[in-house]
Backbone as XML, in Angstrom:
<?xml version="1.0"?>
<chain id="A" units="angstrom">
  <residue number="1" name="MET">
    <atom name="N" x="60.486" y="111.553" z="104.535"/>
    <atom name="CA" x="60.929" y="110.624" z="105.151"/>
    <atom name="C" x="61.978" y="109.812" z="103.614"/>
  </residue>
  <residue number="2" name="GLN">
    <atom name="N" x="61.239" y="108.943" z="103.101"/>
    <atom name="CA" x="61.003" y="107.974" z="101.939"/>
    <atom name="C" x="62.413" y="108.804" z="100.962"/>
  </residue>
  <residue number="3" name="SER">
    <atom name="N" x="62.102" y="109.625" z="100.453"/>
    <atom name="CA" x="63.127" y="110.705" z="99.568"/>
    <atom name="C" x="64.049" y="110.950" z="99.848"/>
  </residue>
  <residue number="4" name="ILE">
    <atom name="N" x="64.776" y="111.354" z="101.305"/>
    <atom name="CA" x="66.045" y="111.477" z="101.755"/>
    <atom name="C" x="66.565" y="110.422" z="102.145"/>
  </residue>
  <residue number="5" name="LYS">
    <atom name="N" x="66.070" y="109.046" z="102.321"/>
    <atom name="CA" x="66.308" y="107.815" z="102.544"/>
    <atom name="C" x="67.049" y="107.396" z="100.857"/>
  </residue>
  <residue number="6" name="LEU">
    <atom name="N" x="66.285" y="107.650" z="99.760"/>
    <atom name="CA" x="66.305" y="107.422" z="98.579"/>
    <atom name="C" x="67.737" y="108.373" z="97.994"/>
  </residue>
  <residue number="7" name="VAL">
    <atom name="N" x="67.532" y="109.517" z="98.333"/>
    <atom name="CA" x="68.599" y="110.632" z="98.117"/>
    <atom name="C" x="70.008" y="110.162" z="98.961"/>
  </residue>
  <residue number="8" name="VAL">
    <atom name="N" x="70.196" y="109.531" z="100.198"/>
    <atom name="CA" x="71.008" y="109.560" z="100.451"/>
    <atom name="C" x="71.868" y="107.935" z="100.185"/>
  </residue>
  <residue number="9" name="ILE">
    <atom name="N" x="71.071" y="107.267" z="99.519"/>
    <atom name="CA" x="71.661" y="105.927" z="98.928"/>
    <atom name="C" x="71.717" y="106.012" z="97.503"/>
  </residue>
  <residue number="10" name="ALA">
    <atom name="N" x="71.437" y="107.072" z="96.576"/>
    <atom name="CA" x="71.554" y="107.454" z="95.456"/>
    <atom name="C" x="73.273" y="107.828" z="96.155"/>
  </residue>
  <residue number="11" name="GLY">
    <atom name="N" x="73.416" y="109.141" z="96.648"/>
    <atom name="CA" x="74.430" y="109.870" z="96.890"/>
    <atom name="C" x="75.528" y="108.864" z="97.205"/>
  </residue>
  <residue number="12" name="LEU">
    <atom name="N" x="75.631" y="108.014" z="97.828"/>
    <atom name="CA" x="76.699" y="106.793" z="98.398"/>
    <atom name="C" x="76.789" y="105.776" z="96.975"/>
  </residue>
  <residue number="13" name="LEU">
    <atom name="N" x="75.502" y="105.810" z="96.498"/>
    <atom name="CA" x="76.094" y="104.733" z="95.074"/>
    <atom name="C" x="76.866" y="105.548" z="94.442"/>
  </residue>
  <residue number="14" name="GLY">
    <atom name="N" x="76.553" y="106.886" z="94.128"/>
    <atom name="CA" x="77.576" y="107.865" z="93.239"/>
    <atom name="C" x="79.070" y="107.633" z="93.492"/>
  </residue>
  <residue number="15" name="LEU">
    <atom name="N" x="79.186" y="107.757" z="95.102"/>
    <atom name="CA" x="80.129" y="108.180" z="95.537"/>
    <atom name="C" x="81.138" y="106.588" z="95.328"/>
  </residue>
  <residue number="16" name="SER">
    <atom name="N" x="80.694" y="105.987" z="95.670"/>
    <atom name="CA" x="81.209" y="104.439" z="94.962"/>
    <atom name="C" x="82.031" y="104.524" z="93.593"/>
  </residue>
  <residue number="17" name="ALA">
    <atom name="N" x="80.521" y="104.363" z="92.666"/>
    <atom name="CA" x="81.010" y="104.574" z="91.388"/>
    <atom name="C" x="81.957" y="105.331" z="91.050"/>
  </residue>
  <residue number="18" name="ALA">
    <atom name="N" x="82.302" y="106.638" z="91.444"/>
    <atom name="CA" x="83.009" y="107.771" z="91.351"/>
    <atom name="C" x="84.189" y="107.086" z="91.522"/>
  </residue>
  <residue number="19" name="GLN">
    <atom name="N" x="84.768" y="106.795" z="92.642"/>
    <atom name="CA" x="85.547" y="105.676" z="93.047"/>
    <atom name="C" x="86.160" y="104.572" z="92.055"/>
  </residue>
  <residue number="20" name="ALA">
    <atom name="N" x="85.301" y="103.677" z="91.803"/>
    <atom name="CA" x="85.736" y="102.278" z="90.996"/>
    <atom name="C" x="86.344" y="103.285" z="89.945"/>
  </residue>
  <residue number="21" name="PHE">
    <atom name="N" x="85.400" y="104.465" z="88.918"/>
    <atom name="CA" x="85.902" y="104.631" z="87.865"/>
    <atom name="C" x="87.442" y="105.479" z="88.106"/>
  </residue>
  <residue number="22" name="ALA">
    <atom name="N" x="87.649" y="106.338" z="88.895"/>
    <atom name="CA" x="88.962" y="106.400" z="89.511"/>
    <atom name="C" x="90.190" y="105.627" z="89.536"/>
  </residue>
  <residue number="23" name="GLU">
    <atom name="N" x="90.205" y="104.526" z="90.242"/>
    <atom name="CA" x="90.983" y="103.593" z="90.519"/>
    <atom name="C" x="90.954" y="102.658" z="89.029"/>
  </residue>
  <residue number="24" name="ASP">
    <atom name="N" x="89.952" y="102.672" z="87.998"/>
    <atom name="CA" x="90.258" y="101.955" z="86.687"/>
    <atom name="C" x="91.107" y="102.887" z="86.080"/>
  </residue>
  <residue number="25" name="THR">
    <atom name="N" x="91.148" y="104.274" z="86.052"/>
    <atom name="CA" x="91.523" y="105.356" z="85.254"/>
    <atom name="C" x="93.684" y="105.660" z="85.827"/>
  </residue>
  <residue number="26" name="MET">
    <atom name="N" x="93.432" y="104.848" z="87.056"/>
    <atom name="CA" x="95.291" y="105.118" z="87.068"/>
    <atom name="C" x="95.551" y="103.735" z="87.074"/>
  </residue>
  <residue number="27" name="GLY">
    <atom name="N" x="95.114" y="102.565" z="87.341"/>
    <atom name="CA" x="95.709" y="101.287" z="87.381"/>
    <atom name="C" x="96.174" y="101.082" z="88.309"/>
  </residue>
  <residue number="28" name="THR">
    <atom name="N" x="96.687" y="99.877" z="88.150"/>
    <atom name="CA" x="97.397" y="99.104" z="89.200"/>
    <atom name="C" x="98.854" y="98.777" z="88.894"/>
  </residue>
  <residue number="29" name="MET">
    <atom name="N" x="99.705" y="99.276" z="90.164"/>
    <atom name="CA" x="100.950" y="98.960" z="90.426"/>
    <atom name="C" x="101.242" y="97.601" z="91.017"/>
  </residue>
  <residue number="30" name="THR">
    <atom name="N" x="102.102" y="96.839" z="90.805"/>
    <atom name="CA" x="102.815" y="95.974" z="90.917"/>
    <atom name="C" x="104.656" y="95.925" z="91.634"/>
  </residue>
  <residue number="31" name="MET">
    <atom name="N" x="104.700" y="95.505" z="91.968"/>
    <atom name="CA" x="106.805" y="95.342" z="92.555"/>
    <atom name="C" x="106.874" y="93.957" z="92.186"/>
  </residue>
  <residue number="32" name="MET">
    <atom name="N" x="107.915" y="94.268" z="90.864"/>
    <atom name="CA" x="108.357" y="92.724" z="90.570"/>
    <atom name="C" x="108.440" y="91.662" z="91.467"/>
  </residue>
  <residue number="33" name="LYS">
    <atom name="N" x="108.856" y="90.590" z="91.327"/>
    <atom name="CA" x="109.644" y="89.629" z="92.194"/>
    <atom name="C" x="111.299" y="89.460" z="91.842"/>
  </residue>
  <residue number="34" name="ALA">
    <atom name="N" x="111.766" y="89.043" z="92.977"/>
    <atom name="CA" x="113.490" y="89.149" z="92.254"/>
    <atom name="C" x="113.463" y="88.099" z="91.546"/>
  </residue>
  <residue number="35" name="GLY">
    <atom name="N" x="114.322" y="88.424" z="90.513"/>
    <atom name="CA" x="114.274" y="87.510" z="89.276"/>
    <atom name="C" x="113.722" y="87.624" z="88.478"/>
  </residue>
  <residue number="36" name="GLN">
    <atom name="N" x="112.070" y="87.863" z="88.652"/>
    <atom name="CA" x="110.646" y="87.403" z="87.402"/>
    <atom name="C" x="111.720" y="88.769" z="86.335"/>
  </residue>
  <residue number="37" name="VAL">
    <atom name="N" x="111.350" y="88.606" z="85.231"/>
    <atom name="CA" x="111.636" y="89.126" z="83.903"/>
    <atom name="C" x="110.316" y="89.509" z="83.054"/>
  </residue>
  <residue number="38" name="THR">
    <atom name="N" x="110.386" y="90.451" z="82.567"/>
    <atom name="CA" x="108.971" y="91.206" z="82.323"/>
    <atom name="C" x="109.570" y="91.843" z="80.418"/>
  </residue>
  <residue number="39" name="ALA">
    <atom name="N" x="108.815" y="91.092" z="79.747"/>
    <atom name="CA" x="108.646" y="91.618" z="78.210"/>
    <atom name="C" x="107.236" y="92.335" z="77.761"/>
  </residue>
  <residue number="40" name="ILE">
    <atom name="N" x="107.983" y="93.692" z="77.075"/>
    <atom name="CA" x="106.726" y="94.369" z="76.504"/>
    <atom name="C" x="106.852" y="94.838" z="75.272"/>
  </residue>
  <residue number="41" name="THR">
    <atom name="N" x="106.202" y="93.866" z="74.123"/>
    <atom name="CA" x="106.243" y="94.111" z="72.586"/>
    <atom name="C" x="105.750" y="95.403" z="72.002"/>
  </residue>
  <residue number="42" name="PRO">
    <atom name="N" x="106.078" y="95.989" z="70.811"/>
    <atom name="CA" x="105.695" y="97.186" z="70.404"/>
    <atom name="C" x="103.898" y="97.029" z="69.919"/>
  </residue>
  <residue number="43" name="ASP">
    <atom name="N" x="103.464" y="96.061" z="70.059"/>
    <atom name="CA" x="101.795" y="96.130" z="70.032"/>
    <atom name="C" x="101.042" y="95.950" z="71.321"/>
  </residue>
  <residue number="44" name="GLY">
    <atom name="N" x="101.918" y="96.363" z="72.639"/>
    <atom name="CA" x="101.607" y="96.632" z="73.692"/>
    <atom name="C" x="101.135" y="94.951" z="74.910"/>
  </residue>
  <residue number="45" name="HIS">
    <atom name="N" x="101.367" y="94.139" z="73.660"/>
    <atom name="CA" x="101.861" y="92.671" z="74.873"/>
    <atom name="C" x="102.374" y="92.955" z="75.591"/>
  </residue>
  <residue number="46" name="MET">
    <atom name="N" x="102.070" y="91.991" z="77.186"/>
    <atom name="CA" x="103.144" y="91.917" z="77.860"/>
    <atom name="C" x="103.348" y="90.561" z="78.542"/>
  </residue>
  <residue number="47" name="GLY">
    <atom name="N" x="103.898" y="90.254" z="79.325"/>
    <atom name="CA" x="104.645" y="88.601" z="79.733"/>
    <atom name="C" x="106.000" y="88.668" z="80.703"/>
  </residue>
  <residue number="48" name="THR">
    <atom name="N" x="105.460" y="88.115" z="81.828"/>
    <atom name="CA" x="106.255" y="87.508" z="82.400"/>
    <atom name="C" x="106.771" y="86.575" z="82.789"/>
  </residue>
  <residue number="49" name="MET">
    <atom name="N" x="108.243" y="86.029" z="83.144"/>
    <atom name="CA" x="108.215" y="84.529" z="83.426"/>
    <atom name="C" x="109.433" y="84.466" z="84.847"/>
  </residue>
  <residue number="50" name="MET">
    <atom name="N" x="109.671" y="83.730" z="85.340"/>
    <atom name="CA" x="110.732" y="83.377" z="86.558"/>
    <atom name="C" x="111.560" y="82.261" z="85.561"/>
  </residue>
  <residue number="51" name="PRO">
    <atom name="N" x="112.618" y="83.131" z="84.828"/>
    <atom name="CA" x="113.771" y="81.857" z="84.652"/>
    <atom name="C" x="114.750" y="81.420" z="85.790"/>
  </residue>
  <residue number="52" name="ASP">
    <atom name="N" x="115.113" y="79.798" z="85.027"/>
    <atom name="CA" x="115.925" y="79.354" z="86.074"/>
    <atom name="C" x="117.099" y="80.063" z="86.153"/>
  </residue>
  <residue number="53" name="ALA">
    <atom name="N" x="117.957" y="79.125" z="87.354"/>
    <atom name="CA" x="119.328" y="79.714" z="87.476"/>
    <atom name="C" x="120.087" y="80.224" z="86.068"/>
  </residue>
  <residue number="54" name="LYS">
    <atom name="N" x="120.205" y="78.997" z="85.320"/>
    <atom name="CA" x="121.028" y="79.308" z="84.150"/>
    <atom name="C" x="120.475" y="80.474" z="83.541"/>
  </residue>
  <residue number="55" name="MET">
    <atom name="N" x="119.135" y="80.359" z="82.826"/>
    <atom name="CA" x="118.650" y="81.370" z="81.826"/>
    <atom name="C" x="119.009" y="82.638" z="82.555"/>
  </residue>
  <residue number="56" name="SER">
    <atom name="N" x="118.788" y="82.609" z="83.601"/>
    <atom name="CA" x="119.092" y="83.983" z="84.651"/>
    <atom name="C" x="120.009" y="84.835" z="84.513"/>
  </residue>
  <residue number="57" name="ALA">
    <atom name="N" x="121.196" y="83.995" z="84.331"/>
    <atom name="CA" x="122.641" y="84.318" z="84.721"/>
    <atom name="C" x="122.685" y="84.774" z="83.262"/>
  </residue>
  <residue number="58" name="GLU">
    <atom name="N" x="122.601" y="84.088" z="82.139"/>
    <atom name="CA" x="122.491" y="84.341" z="80.525"/>
    <atom name="C" x="121.980" y="85.564" z="80.491"/>
  </residue>
  <residue number="59" name="MET">
    <atom name="N" x="120.905" y="85.742" z="80.996"/>
    <atom name="CA" x="120.118" y="87.332" z="80.759"/>
    <atom name="C" x="120.752" y="88.405" z="81.689"/>
  </residue>
  <residue number="60" name="MET">
    <atom name="N" x="121.396" y="88.195" z="82.842"/>
    <atom name="CA" x="122.311" y="88.945" z="83.618"/>
    <atom name="C" x="123.299" y="89.653" z="82.646"/>
  </residue>
  <residue number="61" name="LYS">
    <atom name="N" x="123.850" y="88.720" z="81.965"/>
    <atom name="CA" x="125.072" y="89.140" z="81.252"/>
    <atom name="C" x="124.861" y="90.513" z="80.093"/>
  </residue>
  <residue number="62" name="MET">
    <atom name="N" x="123.545" y="90.249" z="79.733"/>
    <atom name="CA" x="122.948" y="91.682" z="78.739"/>
    <atom name="C" x="122.043" y="92.782" z="79.494"/>
  </residue>
  <residue number="63" name="ALA">
    <atom name="N" x="121.949" y="92.305" z="80.313"/>
    <atom name="CA" x="121.208" y="93.457" z="81.300"/>
    <atom name="C" x="122.040" y="94.772" z="81.763"/>
  </residue>
  <residue number="64" name="LYS">
    <atom name="N" x="121.639" y="95.546" z="82.273"/>
    <atom name="CA" x="122.029" y="96.939" z="82.699"/>
    <atom name="C" x="120.568" y="97.385" z="83.624"/>
  </residue>
  <residue number="65" name="PRO">
    <atom name="N" x="121.244" y="98.080" z="84.532"/>
    <atom name="CA" x="120.667" y="99.027" z="85.731"/>
    <atom name="C" x="119.397" y="99.642" z="85.182"/>
  </residue>
  <residue number="66" name="VAL">
    <atom name="N" x="118.214" y="100.066" z="85.531"/>
    <atom name="CA" x="117.769" y="101.027" z="85.492"/>
    <atom name="C" x="118.134" y="101.943" z="86.479"/>
  </residue>
  <residue number="67" name="LYS">
    <atom name="N" x="117.899" y="103.004" z="85.755"/>
    <atom name="CA" x="118.664" y="104.510" z="86.388"/>
    <atom name="C" x="117.332" y="105.259" z="86.929"/>
  </residue>
  <residue number="68" name="HIS">
    <atom name="N" x="116.489" y="105.199" z="86.286"/>
    <atom name="CA" x="115.197" y="106.106" z="86.878"/>
    <atom name="C" x="113.989" y="105.611" z="86.448"/>
  </residue>
  <residue number="69" name="CYS">
    <atom name="N" x="113.070" y="106.718" z="86.827"/>
    <atom name="CA" x="111.416" y="105.790" z="86.608"/>
    <atom name="C" x="111.144" y="105.999" z="84.905"/>
  </residue>
  <residue number="70" name="MET">
    <atom name="N" x="110.894" y="104.548" z="84.821"/>
    <atom name="CA" x="110.094" y="104.417" z="83.098"/>
    <atom name="C" x="108.885" y="104.680" z="83.272"/>
  </residue>
  <residue number="71" name="MET">
    <atom name="N" x="108.526" y="105.298" z="81.773"/>
    <atom name="CA" x="106.791" y="105.391" z="81.661"/>
    <atom name="C" x="106.766" y="104.483" z="80.092"/>
  </residue>
  <residue number="72" name="MET">
    <atom name="N" x="105.701" y="103.596" z="79.812"/>
    <atom name="CA" x="104.836" y="102.991" z="79.107"/>
    <atom name="C" x="103.346" y="103.648" z="78.371"/>
  </residue>
  <residue number="73" name="MET">
    <atom name="N" x="103.338" y="103.645" z="76.974"/>
    <atom name="CA" x="101.825" y="103.907" z="77.019"/>
    <atom name="C" x="101.216" y="103.536" z="75.292"/>
  </residue>
  <residue number="74" name="THR">
    <atom name="N" x="100.762" y="103.131" z="75.515"/>
    <atom name="CA" x="100.234" y="102.930" z="73.657"/>
    <atom name="C" x="99.027" y="103.844" z="73.444"/>
  </residue>
  <residue number="75" name="ASP">
    <atom name="N" x="98.806" y="103.685" z="71.803"/>
    <atom name="CA" x="98.091" y="104.728" z="71.190"/>
    <atom name="C" x="96.760" y="103.732" z="71.038"/>
  </residue>
  <residue number="76" name="ALA">
    <atom name="N" x="95.964" y="104.765" z="70.631"/>
    <atom name="CA" x="94.585" y="104.104" z="70.147"/>
    <atom name="C" x="94.883" y="102.660" z="69.312"/>
  </residue>
  <residue number="77" name="LYS">
    <atom name="N" x="95.725" y="102.864" z="68.385"/>
    <atom name="CA" x="95.796" y="101.934" z="67.231"/>
    <atom name="C" x="97.186" y="100.623" z="67.983"/>
  </residue>
  <residue number="78" name="GLY">
    <atom name="N" x="97.479" y="100.938" z="69.191"/>
    <atom name="CA" x="97.635" y="99.962" z="69.678"/>
    <atom name="C" x="99.376" y="99.572" z="69.750"/>
  </residue>
  <residue number="79" name="LYS">
    <atom name="N" x="100.277" y="100.927" z="68.976"/>
    <atom name="CA" x="101.401" y="100.619" z="69.418"/>
    <atom name="C" x="101.887" y="101.387" z="70.386"/>
  </residue>
  <residue number="80" name="THR">
    <atom name="N" x="102.659" y="101.174" z="70.971"/>
    <atom name="CA" x="103.542" y="101.066" z="72.016"/>
    <atom name="C" x="104.372" y="102.249" z="71.790"/>
  </residue>
  <residue number="81" name="TYR">
    <atom name="N" x="105.081" y="102.800" z="72.942"/>
    <atom name="CA" x="105.684" y="103.935" z="73.275"/>
    <atom name="C" x="106.202" y="104.070" z="74.166"/>
  </residue>
  <residue number="82" name="MET">
    <atom name="N" x="107.670" y="104.514" z="74.196"/>
    <atom name="CA" x="108.572" y="105.077" z="75.967"/>
    <atom name="C" x="108.228" y="106.352" z="75.915"/>
  </residue>
  <residue number="83" name="ILE">
    <atom name="N" x="108.079" y="106.707" z="77.204"/>
    <atom name="CA" x="108.093" y="108.223" z="77.256"/>
    <atom name="C" x="109.351" y="108.494" z="77.712"/>
  </residue>
  <residue number="84" name="ASP">
    <atom name="N" x="109.531" y="110.085" z="77.243"/>
    <atom name="CA" x="111.256" y="110.368" z="77.618"/>
    <atom name="C" x="110.803" y="111.184" z="78.978"/>
  </residue>
  <residue number="85" name="THR">
    <atom name="N" x="111.259" y="110.061" z="80.199"/>
    <atom name="CA" x="111.139" y="110.833" z="81.561"/>
    <atom name="C" x="112.061" y="111.453" z="81.957"/>
  </residue>
  <residue number="86" name="SER">
    <atom name="N" x="113.422" y="111.871" z="81.461"/>
    <atom name="CA" x="114.609" y="112.394" z="81.616"/>
    <atom name="C" x="114.811" y="113.604" z="81.966"/>
  </residue>
  <residue number="87" name="THR">
    <atom name="N" x="113.282" y="114.901" z="82.471"/>
    <atom name="CA" x="113.224" y="116.016" z="82.959"/>
    <atom name="C" x="112.840" y="115.677" z="84.235"/>
  </residue>
  <residue number="88" name="LYS">
    <atom name="N" x="112.898" y="116.837" z="85.602"/>
    <atom name="CA" x="112.542" y="116.455" z="86.749"/>
    <atom name="C" x="110.989" y="116.359" z="86.573"/>
  </residue>
  <residue number="89" name="LYS">
    <atom name="N" x="110.595" y="117.429" z="86.130"/>
    <atom name="CA" x="108.948" y="117.038" z="86.068"/>
    <atom name="C" x="108.405" y="115.833" z="85.452"/>
  </residue>
  <residue number="90" name="ALA">
    <atom name="N" x="109.050" y="115.442" z="84.319"/>
    <atom name="CA" x="108.910" y="113.848" z="84.168"/>
    <atom name="C" x="108.721" y="113.088" z="85.101"/>
  </residue>
  <residue number="91" name="GLN">
    <atom name="N" x="110.187" y="112.596" z="85.812"/>
    <atom name="CA" x="110.422" y="112.213" z="86.673"/>
    <atom name="C" x="109.388" y="112.144" z="88.010"/>
  </residue>
  <residue number="92" name="ALA">
    <atom name="N" x="109.153" y="113.223" z="88.294"/>
    <atom name="CA" x="108.488" y="113.229" z="89.392"/>
    <atom name="C" x="107.079" y="112.766" z="89.271"/>
  </residue>
  <residue number="93" name="GLU">
    <atom name="N" x="106.471" y="112.980" z="87.852"/>
    <atom name="CA" x="104.902" y="112.171" z="87.684"/>
    <atom name="C" x="105.048" y="111.207" z="87.460"/>
  </residue>
  <residue number="94" name="CYS">
    <atom name="N" x="106.658" y="110.384" z="86.781"/>
    <atom name="CA" x="106.343" y="109.104" z="86.803"/>
    <atom name="C" x="106.702" y="108.376" z="88.101"/>
  </residue>
  <residue number="95" name="GLU">
    <atom name="N" x="107.109" y="109.037" z="88.965"/>
    <atom name="CA" x="107.194" y="108.448" z="90.574"/>
    <atom name="C" x="105.822" y="108.442" z="91.040"/>
  </residue>
  <residue number="96" name="LYS">
    <atom name="N" x="105.716" y="109.506" z="91.049"/>
    <atom name="CA" x="103.679" y="109.737" z="91.527"/>
    <atom name="C" x="103.101" y="108.581" z="90.920"/>
  </residue>
  <residue number="97" name="MET">
    <atom name="N" x="103.236" y="108.024" z="89.804"/>
    <atom name="CA" x="102.353" y="107.281" z="89.175"/>
    <atom name="C" x="102.478" y="106.240" z="89.795"/>
  </residue>
  <residue number="98" name="ALA">
    <atom name="N" x="103.668" y="105.633" z="90.187"/>
    <atom name="CA" x="104.374" y="104.789" z="90.595"/>
    <atom name="C" x="104.166" y="104.069" z="91.897"/>
  </residue>
  <residue number="99" name="MET">
    <atom name="N" x="103.856" y="105.059" z="92.963"/>
    <atom name="CA" x="103.543" y="104.850" z="94.084"/>
    <atom name="C" x="102.407" y="104.346" z="94.697"/>
  </residue>
</chain>
């Protein structure tokens, strides 16, 4: 009876650990807030800010709307790349990841 309890507990711990690893692999997605600016550098650093109304108006003069889902990734050396998501298949994968 004790061995069955140990097997059940070990199984539950294994399932919870597997879920934690799965969540770590996918990462987390969040929605940008209205007015928020996000910067991504070529070496993968990211930052966000909430500009004041004047700065926001100046930035909007340079801004263009995003027309489709976009993906970024970094390589083993830390260089950042933008993935071409112009095909239907790539768009589907991007949107699936963003949900």
